[in-house]
N, C-alpha and C positions, 0 to 999 in steps of 0.2 A: 419609465422601462424600456429596456431594449431588447429586441427580438434576437440580436445576433451581436456577439463581441467584436466581430469584424469591423463594425462601423467606429468603434473606439480608437481613438489615437492616444493623444497624451493625457494622462490623468493623474491627480494628486489628491489624496485626502489630508487636508491641511490641519484640521482640528477636530476634536472630539471633545465636547463640553458637557458636563454633567449639570442637569438643569432640574431644579426642585420647583414644582408647581402644585396648585391644588388638586390636579389630577393624579400626582404622585411623582417619583423620582424617574428621570428619563435621560438617555444621552442624545445629543445633537451632534451629527456628524456633518462637517462642511468641507467642501473641496472644490477642485476645478476639473472640468472635463472637456476635451475638444474632439470633435468628430475627426477621423482620420484625414479627411479631405482638406481641412484647414491647417495651413502652416504658419506658425507664429514664433517671432524671435524668441529667444530664450530669455532676454532682459524683459520683455512686455508679459511672458508667461510668468516670470518672476514676480511682478507687480501683482498680477492676478492671485498667484499664491499666497502673497503677504496679506493680500485684502482678504482672503478667504480665512485667514486665522483669526480674524476678529469676529466676535460673536455677532451673529445676524440679528439685528433688531426687529425682525419680524414678529407676529403674534405667535405666542406659545399656547399650546393646549390648555383650556380652560380660562383663558384671558378674554375679556370683553373687547371688542373693537369699538374705538370711537371714531365716528366718520370725519375725515378731514379732507376737504376738497383739494385737490392738487392743481386745478387750473385757476388762474385769476379771474375775477369777474370784470365786467366791463367797467365798473367803477373804479376798480384798483388800477387798471391800465390806462385810464383817462379817456375813454371812448365816450 
């Protein structure tokens, strides 16, 4: 949430996907937003926009989360 839109610089709503879950039908909006103080090359911003068009694989409402550790254990890194 933003208290003031003066903080908002460049923004794009890149995708709106309709998602069906056990909890019902809903829409997921995805996009890119940068604060006004951050300047970014148009080519780099375009890469962010293209990535934002893909469905985010994050958890959807009603889904159970399986824990998957992201850090390698000491046995995996050979310590």
